[in-house]
N, C-alpha and C positions, 0 to 999 in steps of 0.2 A: 504494500500500500504506500509506503514511503516514496517509492520510485515514481508513482503517479501523482504525488503531491497531496495525497489525502492523509490528514493527520489523525483522524478518529476512526474508531473500530466498527462495530457491527452495523449492518444496514440491510435493506431489503429492496428487491427490484419492484418498482411501482409501475413501470411502463416499459415496453420493449417494442422495437420495430426492426426492420431488415438489417440495419447496420449498427445501431447503438441502443443503449438502455438507460433509463433514469433510475438511479439508486437513491433511496432516502436513508440518510445516516442518522441513527437515533441520538447519539451523544451530542453532535453538533447541530441537530435539528435543521439539516439542509439537504437539498437534492443536488446530486452530481450526475453528469452524463459520462458514460464510458462506452467505448467501442465493444461490441459483442465478442470480439476476439479475446478480450481480457476477462470475461466472466462466463460462468455456466448459466445458460438460460433455464428458466423454470418451465417444466412441462405442465401444461394446464390440464389436470385430470382430477376427477372427483373421487377417485378410488383411494381409500385411506392406506392401502398397501403400497401405493406409489408415493405417498408423502415422504419427504426427506428433510434432512437437516438444512436449515436456511429458508424453508418455505414459509410464506405468510399464511397463517391459518386462523380459523375462528371456530367456535363451538357450533355444532349442528343445531338447527332450529329447535328440535325437541329437547335438547340439553339446555339451551338458553332459557327455557321455561323454568328449569330447576336451579341452575347456577347463575349468579349475576357477575360474570366476568366481563369487564368493559373492553370493547374494541377488538382489534386483531392482534395476534401474537406471532412470534417467530420461533420455529422449532430450533432448540439448542442442541439436544442430544436424544438418543433413544435410551429407554430404560424399561424396567419391569416393575410391576406392582405385585408384591408377594401377597398371597391370600392365606387366610387361616380359617379354621372351623370355629364352632361356638366355644370350644374349650381353649382356644388360643394357640392350638397346634398348627404349624404351617402345613398347607396342603401343596400338592404338586401342580395345582392350577395357577400359573402365573398369568398376569394380564399384560400384554404388550402395550407400552405407553411411550409418550414423548414428554420431555421437559420443555415447557413452552414459556417464553418471556413475553409478558404483556406490558408494553411501555406506558399505556394509559394508567395502569395500576402500579407500575414499577415493581412488579412481582413475578416470580417464576412459579408455575404450577405443574404438577405431574398429572397428565390427562391421558386416559386410554385412547389409543389410536382410533378406535371406532366412534369416538365422540367428536372427532375433528374433521373439518373439510377445508379445502383451499379457500382463501378469502377472495371475494369478488365484490367490487363496488357497484355492480349492476344487478344486484339481487332485488327481488320483490318480496317484501315481508307481509 
């Protein structure tokens, strides 16, 4: 990042076209434009199995009715949620999840993969 003159860390692709993409940088609260040769483009798919680190995601609509997490978040890493039975003993059934950073709340949450979808600003609620 230093070679390109960008001083600050994590960001997310907010728009892309044939030759360049606009990246929003969280820490400096600014947009920069980079040639697509310098970045990996996001594949726009709704399948949670295809979500990957760095994707901009949001809770699925049915989960939004239960949880009140504000805005969209960025996937930081993959993780597992360990489950237990009523006696507190661990079971073999782990839940695949992501650690997601939500900048509007300035907090990281561990969320099951099946509860997330790619963020889209053209949704109808």
